[in-house]
N, C-alpha and C positions, 0 to 999 in steps of 0.2 A: 670786861665781861659784865653785863648788867645784873642786877640782883635777882631777877626772875630766872635768868639762865643758871645762876649759881645755885638757886634753890632746887631747880629741876636736876642739876648735876648731883647735888646732895641726895635727892630723892632717888636718883638712878643708883647711886652707891649703896644707899640703904636697901633698895630692892635687890641688888646683887648679893649683899650680905644676908638678907632674909631668905633668899633662895639658894644660898651656898649649901652644898651637899651635907657637910657634917652637921649643920644646924637643922636641916630638914630631917635628917636621920634621927634626931632626938625625939621627933613626933612620930616616928614609924614604930608604934607599939601595937601589940595584938589586942590589948584590952580597950574597948570603946569607952568614950566619955558621953554619957546620956544616950547610948545606943548608936553613936556615930564614931567612926574611926577618927583618930586624932590627925592623921596625915592629911586627908582631904580637907578636913576642917581648917587646919593651919594654912594649907596652900591657898584655899579660896579666901580665907580671911585676910592673908597678907596681900593677895591680889586685889581684893576689894578696897583694902586700906590705901594701897598705892593709887588706885583710881580715884578715890575720894580726895586724897591729899593733893594730887597734881593741880586741879583747878583751884583748890584753896590757896596753894602756894603762889600761883600765878596771879590770883586776885589780889593778894597782899602787895605785890610788886607794882601795881598801878597806882 
């Protein structure tokens, strides 16, 4: 397996762990942070981080 594929596989595992239900439920709280509920903020933040990290990891493998 080439290094780029290994990095993407590791990113996939990190994404699965980040979206794992018990971890997500830690952010399901009624009190908002700066007027925004924590759950959507966490979900969109992790999603955006995965999107940003994917091309960066592939660029380093070239």
